N, C-alpha and C positions, 0 to 999 in steps of 0.2 A: 194451673194457671201458668202461663208463659210469659216473659217478657218478647213478645213477637218478633222485634227486630233482631233480637239477639238469640232468639231461641233457649233462653236460660229459665229454668224453673225459679219462679219467685218464692222467696222466703214466706213463712207463716206471718211474721210481723208485717211484712209488705201487703201481703194479700188482707190481712185485717185493716190495715191502713185505707186501702183503696174501698172496702165495704163500708169503714166508719166515715170516709170522707163524703160517701154518697148517701147515706142514711138521711140526712135533712132533706133531700131532694125527692119528688114524686116522678117517677116516669115509667112508662110502659114500653117504649121501644130502644132496642141497642142495635146500633147498626155495625155491622162486621167489617172486614177488610173487603169482603166479597159481598156481592147483592144476596146470594143464597145463604149467607149467614146472619142476615138480619132476624133480630128477635121482635116480632111485630106485637106482641101484647105480654104483660106481666113480666116485663124487663126487670123490675127491682127483684120480683121473687125469683126470677131466675138466676140472677147474679147473686142473689143470698144464698140459695139452694147449691149453686155451683161452688162457691167459696166455701160453705160448710163441708161438702163432699171434699173438696181438695184438702182443707184443712185436717178433716178427719184420717184422710188417707196418708198425709205426709207426717202426722203426729201418731199415728196408730202403731199397733202391734204387727201389721202385716195381713190381718184378717180381711179387712176391708175388701182389697182386690181380688180376694178368693171366693166373694159372694156371687152368686148366680143373679145376674140382672137380665136374664133373656126373657122375653115376652111372656113365656110360659110360666115362668117361675114367679112372677109379679102379678099374675092372673089375668093377662092380656092376650094370651095366646089360643 
């Protein structure tokens, strides 16, 4: 996750703060800076999975980014 205006990667505590501040709310939609970046459903789940993936990557041992996320590798190809 990035601080979009500054294109600076956010720290783990900052990302956790964003996720925790949104936990009490129910929402499906997330509007991005551009129309094609809108998440139309499961916005809260998308946010939580994205944050978890980001935190795992910045806190990990480097193996996360070496995983094969291609469609064939995850059974969708």
